[in-house]
N, C-alpha and C positions, 0 to 999 in steps of 0.2 A: 503494500499500499504506500502511495506517495505521501510524504510528510510535509506539512506546511513549512514555508521558509520563515525562519525566526528572524526578527529584526534585531539581530545581534550586532554589536559594535566591533569593527575590525581592530585588532591590536596592532597598531602601526610600529610598535617597537619591535614585534616579532617579524614584521615584514621588512625591517630596515627603513627607518623613517625617511632618510635622505633619498634613497633609491626609489622608493614608493611614491614620495611626493614629486619627484622629477618625472617619473613616468606619468603620473596624473596630469601634469602640466603639459607634457608633450601629447598625450593622448586627448586632452581637452582642446589643444590648439589645432589638431588635424581636422580640417573642415573641407568639404567640397567646394572649392572656391571657382567661380565661373567669370570672374573679372580680373585678369592679371594686367600688370603694368607693362608687360612685353619687353622689360629691360633684360639684357644678356645676364646669363649665369655662367660663372667662371666653369671650365672644364673640370677643375680640380674638385669643386663642390659637387657636381653631378657624378663624377666618378666615385667619390667617397660615399654618396647616397647608394649608387648601385652596388658598390662593394659591401655595404651592410645588408642590402637586400638578398645578396647571395648567400648570407648566413642563415637564411630561413630553413626551416626543416623541409625534408622531401622523403618520400617513400624509398627505402633502401639507399638513401642519399644519392639518387640518380640524376637530380637537378634537370628534368627534362625540359628545360625552357631557355629562351634567349631574351634579352632585352635589346630591342632596336632603338637606339638613341638617334632621333631625328634632328640632324644639326643643319642640313641643307634647307634653305628657305624655300625652294620650290618643292621639295619633297614634304616639307611641313604644310605647305598650302595644299597640296593634293591630298594629304592624310586629313586634314582639316575637313576638306570637302566631302570625304567619305563619311565624316562624322556628322553629316547633315548640318555642317556649318554651325556647330554648337559654339556658343561664345568662349567657353573654356578652351577648345581646341584652336580657335582662330587667334586668341590673344595671349596664349601661353608662350613663355620664353622658349620652351623646347617641349617636345612630345617624347614619351617612352611607348613603344609598342611592345606589348608582352606576347611572345609566340611560344607555343609549346609543341613538341613532336617527339615521338618515341625514339626517333634517330638521335636526338640530342642525348637521351638516356644512354644509348649504345656508345656514343662518344664519351660519356662519362665513365662507363664501364672500362673502356680502354685506358683512359687516363688514370683511373682508380688501380688497374692492374699494374700499370708501370710505377705508380707510386709504391705500391705494396711491394714490389720486387726490388725497387732501388732504395727505399728508405731505410735508415738505421735507427728510426725511432719506434719500430714495432719489433717485439721479440718473435721467435719462431712460432710460438702458440698463436699469436695474434695474426701472424701472416697466414698460418694454416686456416684459420677462421675465415679471413677475408677471402682467400682462394676458393674456399668452399661457397661463401655467399656469391662470388662472382659467377661460378659455374651455375648455381641455381637461378641467378638472375638471367643468364644467357639461355638457359634452357626453357625458362618460363617465356621469355620474349619470343623464342622461335615458335612456341606452341600458341601462345596468346593471340598472336596476330593472324592466325589462320581464318580465312573467311567462312569456313564451316561452322565457327562458333555463332555467327550471326543468327541463323535460323534457330539454332539450339538454345541461344540465350533468349530469344522472344518466348519461346515455350517455357523455359525454366523461369523467366522473370514473371510470366503469367501465373505459373503455379506458386513461386515463392518470390513476391514482390521485393523482399528485403535483399535479394541477390542481384538486383538489376544493376548495381554499381560495381560489380565484379570486372576488373580490367581484362576481360577476354573477348576477342573479335576486334576488328579494326574500329568500329565506332565508339565501343566502351573504352578501348585503349585511349582514343582522342580524349574522351571525358576524363580519364585517369590522369594523363599529363596535364590537362587544363586545370584540374583541381590542384595538383601540385604546383602549378605556376602561380596560383592565387595565394599561396602561403607567402611566396617571394613579393608578390605585389603589394600585400598588405604590409609587410615589412618594409618595403619601398615607401610607402605613404607615411609611415611612422618615422623612418629615417629622414624623409624630407621635412617633415615637422620639426624634428630635433635639429636639423641644421638651419632652420629659420625660412625654409622655403614652404610654399603652399602647393596644393595639388588637387586634381580632380579626376577620379577615375570614371572612364566613360565606356558604357556598353553599347550605346546607339550608334553604330558605324557598320559599313558594309565590310564583313571580314574578307569577302571574295575580292573586293576591290583593294583591300589593304594588302592581302597576300599577293596579289599581282604586282602592286606598286613595289613591294620589297622583295619580290622574287623569292618567296618563301617555298621550302621544299614540300613536295606532294605529301599530303596527310597532316599538314600543320593545322593547329587550332590557334585562334586569336582571341583570347578570353576579354581582353580589354585594352584600351589605349589610356595612358595617364598623361595628363597635362601638368607641367611643373613650371613654376614661376613665383612671382611675389604679388599678392593681391594689391589691387587699387585701394587707395585710402577710402573711397566711398564704396567699396564692394559690399553687396548685400549679404550679410550674414545673419540669418535668423536664429532666434533662441533654439537650442537643440531640445528635441523631444523624443524620448524613448518610452515604449510600454513598461508598465510596472515590473519590477525585477521578478516579482513572485509569478509572473505569467511565463517567463523564460527560464527560470531555474526550477527544476523538479527534484526534490530530494527524495531518495529512496531508503 
């Protein structure tokens, strides 16, 4: 039986008051800004934000995504047009297109294997473990991408809806890599806020046109485009509203 959420006070001393309060400030400052001043952002700042985003978790550490940093003004304009000319896309200082593909995961496997074999920071037991994980990932990748899973998963998902998100079959594999990329995207948004930048994640765009413009490999998913910049002084930021906590927290 679900238990009601009690209105207990957090013990900030247990959380580490400085770290917790810093995070709360950063989290509160992250808003979806739609009016940017368009002023350039230094490459160092953007790269620092992207580097932090790369620390996000991913399944088996496969990191099956890429950040496409749109620096060229003409490409920026073309990408903004695919975003149905949203104000955030047009006025942003730069755009980050998040793409995901299982091929990126295979690239990670190759790099991971080279690291395991060359590093002197892992002992023999750890290396043996990672070699086993690498072999499992490669075998699963070969099996999961087979087209025969598509009709099978339609039937399986109808019988057991909770299995619909299993990453087997080309379409569900794309869903899986897209989900993994969103962990990195959220980390990017928080990193941008911590660096003093504003952002706006956008889902309203033509993924097909974006993929063509960026020449993305076949099978890619484009979960979102992120606008980066600094908000205009008169940018409209309304008070934040969320549903009551007891509606989204279920205690068992």
